[in-house]
N, C-alpha and C positions, 0 to 999 in steps of 0.2 A: 590689732592696735586700737586704742580707745577712740581715736578720731574716726576711723572707719565705722565702728559700731555706732558712734554718735550720729553720723550722717544717716545710717540705715534706720535708726530709731526715729530720727526727725522725719524721714521719708514716710515711715509707717504712720506717725502721728498726723502729718499733713494729709495723707491719703484718707485716714479715718475722718479727719475734720472736713475734707472735701465731700465725703459721702454724706455726712450729717447735714452740711449746709445745702447740698443739692437736694436732699430729701425734704428739708424744710422749705426750700424755694418752690417746691411743687404745691405747697399748701398755704403759703403766706402771701398777703397782698404786696408786701415789699419784695416780691420775687426777683426783680431786676437787680437790686442791690445784693441780695443773697447769691444770685447767679454769678455776678462778678466776683464775689468773695470766693465762691466755690472754684471758679476758674483760676484765681490767684493761688489758692491752696493746691490745686492739681499741678500747677506750674512749679510751685515750691517743692512739691514731692519729687517732681522730675529733676529739679536742680539738686536736691539732696542726694538722689541716687547717682547722678552724674558726679557729684563731689565725692561720694564713696568710691566710685570707680577711679577717679583721679587719685585718691589716696592709695588704692591698690597699685596703680601704675607707678606712683612715686616709690612705694615700698619695693616693687620689683626692680625698677631702674637703679635704686640705691642699694641693692643687694642686702636688704634687711632680713637676713636669714633667721632672725629670732621669730619671725612669723612663719608658722608651719607651712602654709601654702606656698610662700615664696621659696622656702628651702626645698619643697617637694618638686616644684615645676620650673625653676629658673636656676641658672648657674652663671658664674662669672665669665665662663668661656663663650656664652651665647652672645651673638651680635645683637644690635638694637632691634632688628626686625623679629628675631626669635624671642627676645625679651618681651616684645609686645604680644607675641603669640602665647607667651606664658600666662598672660591674663586669662585666656579661655582654654588653656591646656588641660585643666583638671575640672573635677566635678563642681567645686565651689565657685571658681572663677566664671565658668560657663553659665551657672545659675545667675550670677551677678550680671553678666552680659545680657541674659534674657530679661532680667529685671530692669536694666537701663532702658532697653528698647520699649518695654511695656510702659514704663513711666513716661517716656517721651511721647509715645503715641497717645497715651492717656491725656496728656496736656493738649495735644493737637485735637483730639476728640472733644475736649472740654470747650475749646475756643471755636471749633468749626462745625458744631452740630445744631446751631441756631436755637429755635425755641424748644427743641426736643432734648437739649443737653441735660436738664434737671431730671429727666425721666430715664435717659439711656446711660448716664455716667455711673450711677450707683452700682450697676452690675459690674462695670469695668473696675470700679473701686474695690468691690469685694474680692475679685480675682487678684487685684494688685496687692491687697492686704495679705492674702494667702501666700502669694509668691514672695513678698518681702519677709513674711514669717519663716518661709522655707529657707530663704537666704540666711536669716539670722540663726536658724537651726544648724545649717551647714555653712558656716561663715568662713570666708577667706582671710579674715583678720585674726583668727585664733592664734595665740602664741604657742610655740612648741614647748616641749618639756625637756628638761636637762640643759646641757651646755649648748651654746649657739654654734652650729657647724661653721667651719671656715668657708665652705662653699656649698652650693646647692646641688641637687641631683640633676637638674635640667630636664628638658623635654624628652619624650620618646623620640628617638632619632627619626622615625617616620614623619613626625610632625615638624621637623626642621626643614620646612619647605615653604616657599613664598605663597603657594596657594593656601597654606594653612594660616597665613597672615590675613588673606583676603576672604577666604570662604566662610569661616565661622561667623564673623559679624553680619554678613549678608544673610546667612541661613537663619541666625537667631532673630534678625529683624523680621524675616518672613514668619518665623514661629510666633513672635509677638503680635504680628499683624493679623493672625488668624482669630485673635480675640474680638476684632471689630465685627465680623459677620456674626459671631456668637452673641454679642451684646445687642446688636440690632435685631436678631431673631427673637431674643427674649423680650425686647421692647415691643415688638409686634405682637407677641403672645400675651404679654401682661396687659397692654393697653388696647389690644384688639384693633390695632391699626394695620389692617390686613394688606394694604397697598403702600402705605407710607413708609413702612420699614424697608420694603423692596426698593423704593426710590433712593433711600439713604444708603443702603448696603452695597449697591452695585459698584460705586467707585472704590470703596474699601476692598471689595472682593477682587477687583482688577489689580489694585496695589499689592495685595497679598499674593495673588497668583503670580505676578511678575517677579516679586522678590524671592518667593519660595522656589519658583522655577529656576531662577538664576542661581540660587544657592545649591540646588540639586545638580545643576550642570557643572558648576565649579567643583563640587565634590566628586563628580564622575571624572572630570579631567585630572584632578589630583590623583585619584586611584589609578588612572591610566598611565600617568607620567611617573608615578612614584613606586607603586607596589610591585610591579614587575610580572604580574600574571597575565598581562596583555589585554585586559578588559576594562570596562568602566562601570559596569553594573553587575552585581552578583546576587541580587535579591536578598541581601543581608537584612535582618530585622531592623537595624538602625537606618539603613537606606530606606526601607519601606516605611519607617515611622515618619519620614518626611514626604515620601511619595503619596501616601494615602491621603493626607490633608490636601495636598496639591490636586489630586484627582477630584476630590469633592469640591474644591474651589472652582475647578474647571467645569464641573457639572453645574455649579451655581451660575457661572457665566453664561450658560446656555438655557438655564431654567428661569432666572430672574427676568431677562428681556421678554420671554414668553408671557410672564405674568403682567409685566408693564404694558405689553401690547394689547392683550385681549382679556386680562383679568383671570386667566386660568392658571392651573398648576400651583395654586396657593399652598395646599397641604404638602405637596412634594417639596416645594422650596423651603417651607418651614422645617421639614424633616432633614433636608440636606444642609440647611443654613447653620445648624449648630455643630455639624459633624467635622468641619475642618479643625476647629479648636479642640473638640472633644477627642477626636482620634489623635491629634498631635499630643495632647496631654496623656492619653493612654499610651502612646508610643514612648513618651518621656518616662512614664512609670516603668515600662518594660525594660528600657535601656539604662535607667539610672538607679534602679533598686537592686540590681544584681540578678533579677529574674532570668535574664537571657545570657548570663555570663558564659554558659557552655555552648551557646548557639550563635554568638556574634563576636567578631574580632574587634568591634568598635565599642562595645558596651562599657559603661563606667563601673567602678566598684560600687559596693552597696552604699546607700544613703544612711544606713543604720535603721534600727527598728522604729524609732520615732518618725524618721523621714519616710520610711516604707508605709506606715499607716496613714501619715498625712497625705502622701501622694495617692494612696488607694482611696481615701475619702474624697479627695478632689476629683479623681476620675469618676467615681460613682455619682457624685453630684453633677458633674459636667454632662453626663448622659441622662441621669434621672430627672433633673429639674426640667429641661426642655420637653422630654417625653411626657412627663406628667401634665405639663401645661398644654401640650398638643392634645392629649387625651381629654383633658378638661374642657377645652374649647372646640373639640372636633365638630360638634353639631352646630356651632356658631360660625365656623369658617365657611364663607361662600365657596361653592365648588362648581363654577362654570367649566365647561369642557376645555381642555387644553388646546384642542384643534378640532376642526370640522371635517377636513378631508386630508388624506395622506399626501395629496399633491400640493400641499401648502408649506410655506416656510415654517409655520407653527409646528407642523409635524416633524420637520427636520430638526428644529430646536429641541422638541420633546425627545426625539430619538437620541440625539447627541447627549442630552442631559441624563437620560435613563442609562444609556450605555456606559458613560463615564462613571455614574454612580455604582453600577453593578461591578465594573472593573475595580473600583475602590473597595467595595465589599470583599471581593475575591482576594485582593492583596492583603486586606486587613485580616481575613481568615488565615491566610498563609503565615502572616506575621505572628498570629496568635497560636500557631500550631504547637509550639513547645508547651504552652499552657493547656491547650485542648487535649493533646495526646497524653498528658499526665493523668487524665481521668481513667485510662486503662493501661498505662505503662508507668514504671517507677520513675524514670528519668525524663520521659517525654522525647519527642523527636521534632526536628525542624522540617519545614516544607522543602521539598526538592525544587531546584530551578525548573524542572520539567512541569511541575504543577502550575507554576505561574505562566509559563510559556503556552502550555496547552489550553489552560482555562481562559486566558485572555485573548488568544489568537483570533477566534472568530469575531469577538467583540471589537477588536482593533480594526479589523477589516470593515465591519459595519460602520464604525465611526469615521474611518477615512472616506468611505463613500458618502456619508452624510456631510462631511466637510466640503466635498467636491460639489454636490448637487444643491444643497440647501440655499446658498447665496443666489441661485438662479430662479428660485421659486418666489412667488408673490405671497405677501401676507393675506390671509383670508382668501383661499383659492376661489377662482372664478365660478360662476354658476355653471350648471351642467351643460347649458347650450353653448357656452364660450370656453369650456374647459379644454376641449380637444385642441382648439386654436392656440390657447396659451401653452399647452404641453408641446405642440409643434414648435413654438418659438423657443422653448427651453431646450428641446432636442437639437435645434439648429445651432443655438449658441454654445452648446456643450460638444458639438460634433468635433471641432478642431482639438480641444483638450483631450477628448476621448481617443481620437485617432492618434494623437501624439503619444498618449500613454500606451496604446497598443503597440505602436512602432518601437518605442523604447523597451517595452517588455519583451517583444520578440527578439530584439538585439541582445538584451540581458540573458534571456533564456538560451540563445545560441551560444553565447560565451560560456554560460554555465554548463551546457552539454559538452562543449569542446573541452573544458577543463575538468569535466567529471561532475555531473549534476548531484548536488547534495541538498537534501531537504527541498524537493521540488515544490511543496506547498507554499514555500516562501515567495515563489514567483507571483502568486495571487496577491499577496500583500504588497509586493513591489508594484504590481499593476495599479492597485487601488490608491496607493500612496502617491505614485507618479501622477495619476489622474487628479488627485486632490491638489498637488502642486501646480499643475498646468491650469486647472480650472480657476483657482484663486488668483494665479498670476494674470489670467485674462480679465478678471474683474478688477485687479489692482491697477494695471497700467493706465487705463483711461482716467482713473481718478487722480493720478499723479500730475495731471496737466493743470489743475487749478488749486489755489491755496485752500479754498473752502472744502473741496472734496478730499484733499489730502488729510484733513483732520479725521476723516471717517475710515481710514484704511487699516486701522489697528487690527481688526479681526482678520482681514485678508492676509496681512503680514504674519500674524500668529499661525494661521492655518498653513501657509506656505512653509513656515518653520517646522511645524509638527510633521508635515508631509516629508520634508527633506530629512528630518531625523529618522523617520521610519524607513525611507529609502536607504539611508546609510546603514541602519541596523540590518536590513535585508541583505545588503551587499556584503556586509561582514560575515553573515551567516552562510551565504551561498558561495562567495568567492574567496574568502580568506584561506590562507594556507599556513601550516605550522610544522616545523621540524624541531624536535627536541634533542638536546644534548649533542650539539655539533662540536666536535673537538677541533679547536684552532691551535695549531702549533706556530710558535713565533716565526714570522717571515715566510710561512708556507701557505700559499693561497688555497682556499677551498671554495667551490661553487655550490651555493645553496639557493634554491628557488629562483634561479636565474641571476643571482648576485654573486660576484666574486668577493669573498671575505678574506682579509689577511690580518692576522693579529700582529700588532707592531710593538706591544709591550705596554707598560704603565707610564702614565705621565709623572708619577712620583711614587713614594712609598705608601702602602695602604693605610698607615696610621696618620697620614697627612689629610686633614679634613678639608683643606682649602683647595688642594690640587690633587685629585684622586681618581682621575679617569683611567679606564682601560681602553687603549686606543686600538680601533679596528678600522682598517681601510676597506671601503666598499666601492666596487666598480660595476657599472652596468651601462651598456650601449655607449661607451666612450666617456661617460660621466664618472668622475671620481670624487668622493667625499669621505670624511672620516667620522665614524660613529664613536661615541665616547660614553659608554655606560659607566656609571660611577661605582666605585668599590672602595670601601674603607671600613675600619673597625671603630666602633663608637662605644664607650662605656656608658651603660644605662641600667637603671634598675626598674623592674616592674613595680608598680605601686602596691601590689597585693602581698609582697613578701619583702623582708629585710635581710634575708640570709643568702649568702653567696654560694652558689654551686661553682665548681671549677669552670674556668673559661672554656668555651668550646667554639669551634668554627661552625656556625649554624648555616644551614642551607637557605634559610630566609628568616626575616625577623618575626614572622607569624609565630614561630616556635619559642619565642623568648618567654621565660618564666622565672627569671632570677637575675641577680646581679651578675653581669657577665660582660665579656668583650663581645659585642654583637657585630657580626659581619653585615654591614648595610650595603645592599646591592641595588642601585638605582638603574632602571632600564633606560634605554636610549631609543628614540624614534625620530625619524627624519622624513619629511614629506617627499615622496617622489610623485610623478605626474598623476598616478592613479590612487594614491593613498600614502600610507606609512609603511616603512620597513621597521620592524620592532625587534630590538635585541635585548635580551635579559639573561642573567646568569642562570645556569641550570642548577638543579638541586643535587646532582650527582658529584662524584669526586672530580678533582682536577687531574689533568695528565701530568706525568712525572718526568717527561723529558725525552724518552726514546720512542714515543708514539704508542707505547703499550699502556693500557689502563691498569693502574694499581689502586685498589681501594684504600681508604684511610686506615691506619692502624687503629684497632680498638684502644681506648684509653687504658693505659697501664697504671694502676694505682698501687702505691706501696707506702710503707711507713719507715721512718728512721728515727733513731735517738742519737744523742750527741756522740760522734766518733764512729758510729756504726756504718756499715756498707751494705747496699743492696745490689745484687748482680742479676742481669738478664742476659743469659748466654745467647738466646735466640736472636736478640736484637744487637748484641755486642756492646751493651752498656753496663757500667757499674757506677753507682752513686754513693758518695760519702758525705755525711752531714758534718761540716767543719765547725759551724757555729750557728746559733739562733739568738737574735738580739731584738730589742726594741729600739726605737729612735732615741737620740741622745737626750732629748728633753724628758721623755718618759723615764729613761734609765736614771736620770738625775733625781727625779721625784721618787722613784722606787727606793733609791738609796736613803732618802730622808724619811721614808715611811709615811708620807703625807697622803692619806687616802682621799681627802677632800680635793687636794690639788690634782690628783690623778683623775678623778671623775670630772673635773672641770676642763680637762684637755678636750678640745673639739674632736681630735682624731689621734690615733696611735698607729705607727707603722711597725710591722713585724717583718724582719728580714732573715731569711735562711741563706747561709753561705754553703754552697754545695760543690764538691769536686766531682766532675763528670769525666769518666774515662770512656772514650769511644775508639776502639781499635788501639792505636798507639798514641792517640792524641788526648791530652789532659787539659781540661778547661774548668775554670772556677766561675760559677755564675751565682747571682743573688736574686732569686725570685722573692717577692714580698707580697704582703697583703695589708690593707689599711682598714682599721676598725673605726667606724663613725660612732663616737660615744653617745650622741643624742638618739640616733635611730637604731643603733645596733647593727647597721649594715656593714658588710665586710667585702671590700673590693679586692679582687685578686689581680696581680700583675705578674704574668709569667716571664720567664727568661728564655732566650733562644739557646739551643744546644746543637752540637754537630749532628748532621744527618747524612744519609747515603745519597750520593750522586746529586749533591746540591740541594737535597730536600731539607726543608726547615722543620725542626721539631721544637716544641715548646715544653719546658719543665715548669709545672705550676705548683705553687705552695697552696695547699688547700686549707682554708680556715677551719678551726675546730668546729665540730657539730655542737648543737645545743647541749647534748648530753655531756660531751667532753668539757664544754665551757663551764658546766656546773660542778665539775670535780675540783678537788683541791689543787691539782697540778694539770691544767688543760694541755700543757705543752710537754708532758712526759714523753710522748712520742709525737713526731711531726708527720703529717700526711702530705704526700706528694702525688702528682699525676703527670704523665706525659701525654701530649697531644700532638699527633702528626698534623702539620700545617702545610698544605700544598703551596708550591712556589708559583704565585699568580703572575710573576714577571716573565714566565716562560711559556706557559700553556694554560688555556682556559676552555671550559665547556660553556656554550651559550645556547639558548633557545632562540630560534629565528622564526619570525612570522611576518606575513604581509597583512596589512589592514586596508583593503581597497575601499575607497570612497568614505573613509572614516571622517574626513573633513566635513562631510555633509551632516554628520551628527553634531559637530560643534557649531557649524553655521546655522543649522536648524534650531539648536538651543538658543543661540543669540537672537534669531529672528522671532521666535515665539515670545521671548522676553521683551524685545523691542516692541512687538505688536501690542503686548499687554500694557506697556508704559504709554504708548501712543493713545490707546483707548482710554487708559486711566486719566491722562491729562485732559482729554476732551470732556469726560464725565465730571472730573473734579472741578474744572472751570465752570461747568454748568451748575454744579451744586454749591459753588462759592468756597470750596476747600482750597483751591488755588486761584491766583489772580489771572487775568487775561494776557499778561505780558508774554 
């Protein structure tokens, strides 16, 4: 729509104007007036991008399907929350979301950077111009071609979840905020303000760390609650593209204070300072250009050739410009030592920063494995989960020890004659946390041995993580007594959160249990992992999207509750293809590759005292009623012409095509011979009337498919036919292939297919697993986020970014 384009062009013009004015403000005597003008222009740019976003929201809410993006990612059936999620459900909308947050933070930077604004903002402006250009290149306001569809395709069913309403805006705000450390790093390199940039960047780094960490946690919880594989982190390249910047931000949080305290670590901080944004941009390139389409279940479709080269250029510049400036200034950068003794707090900060930086590099290498391995293999190969786990394990242990011990050490360690006395004091103060960690580890190891010790090396990480939690708790509690000291507790809270998260992960690895494909027969209890499970039936029909749970009663130790994993069929089309395959009952939505009726299976988890009991549908066939497992029939494909019969003696079926018609409106136009009117129809429904003989029973059914004129998509709607012993079988009308459609008479013969559909109202297979102490993962995630925001508020008030209220 022209209005959306106009707002984006205005935003681009205001951004360029702000850049010009800020650049002039550095050189003119009337700098104050120009500075104010630049700030106004930066604000107008943000207002324009927000207005463009408001336009897209209006188009989605009003079902303006003439706009291609609206037709692709929203539908009339979607409720208001999922319509909101349609904004960022696709490539174009999520780019606009990124642009909105970038422009808003750019306005904040313009007004809150003091006398450095004219020097720091132009770098931000250059990136903002690039991003707005990318949005215009891949614009959500582009009109579709052909007739306007009556309805849109809607979101991927996996995204129809409340966490997808909450998670992406927070994550993209975190993405946008990584630009702040980048521009402050370049400011320090360009103007050789070796310490001034560090003072300014610290609060921004805390802000970005907190938001990106919260976005990562919400994404993990969405995966755990929605996808049904029982985990929350799979080392997928898209997950890693957010994790790597967060790791470098965390490294900065330990490196910048070291520089502010003693002036050391300058080169390392400059090297780390540009990496959060550069690696975020690199990850965006990997996941948005189709480079990782074969290696990530989350990657977007291609940006197109222009978008590919634009992104590649941006990535190269994001790495090259800072590295060239660092090399150019290397001999000019002061290099005092980062620490004098290992028994000092300086060394603890140095160790933490270096450890986190190395972990970030390892994950970045794993994320890049598909590209790296293409140097010697044709298709490349992704890094296995074992690579990440084994490579980072010793470093995580080292970091957890640093989290525990460093707060107890003094800045600038004592002289040699008093050092032993100081170390004795540290050891005494750490004695109680250390003893508590040993005791808890012994208890945990005992439980692990009792239940069958798995991966015993995880016990060491359990010990160091518990030590970190107890040591930081001991530092936190005294500071909670006074209001002044409470402002300084952010780091301790974040460390407690990180430690709890690691304890939760260790518990899952060591103590969790999993049983696959448990057959539950209706009203027949089965004991699994100490829980008595009884399948009670469905809450409704599986095509009911509003009330669709499979009810399972769970009993343990006198307590009874009901698990309700969700199960329903949702029509959805993958964005990369517009041609329909016959509908199939899919084991999981990961295998979707076409227009189809998708079986959407949502797991269920409920907290019990030690963690979660997790129920998810198995990938195997469902039971058929007598307790004996029968595999699904292979799909039987056949063709019919008018009046002809196909017989299948083995299955006892015969099929006769009685008629094949279009809907009334299309037939009326066909009779008039008006080709223009025919092409203007948004959709055409083709229906086959088939007589089905099964045994002695005759039934007439009408499977049909819908042709979307604009997109060419063909949606199949099968019909139920009789089956053995209550079994449901579907007869599907298969749309013509491309080759058939190009012939003079594409419907000379009609393609059909039968699909055996298990009766989920009687028997199901489920995977059952226990997730002990998984609540510590979520609590830890919230605590490190909270700690980051507490620390951010303190620093932002000190720098004048926030008021003291």
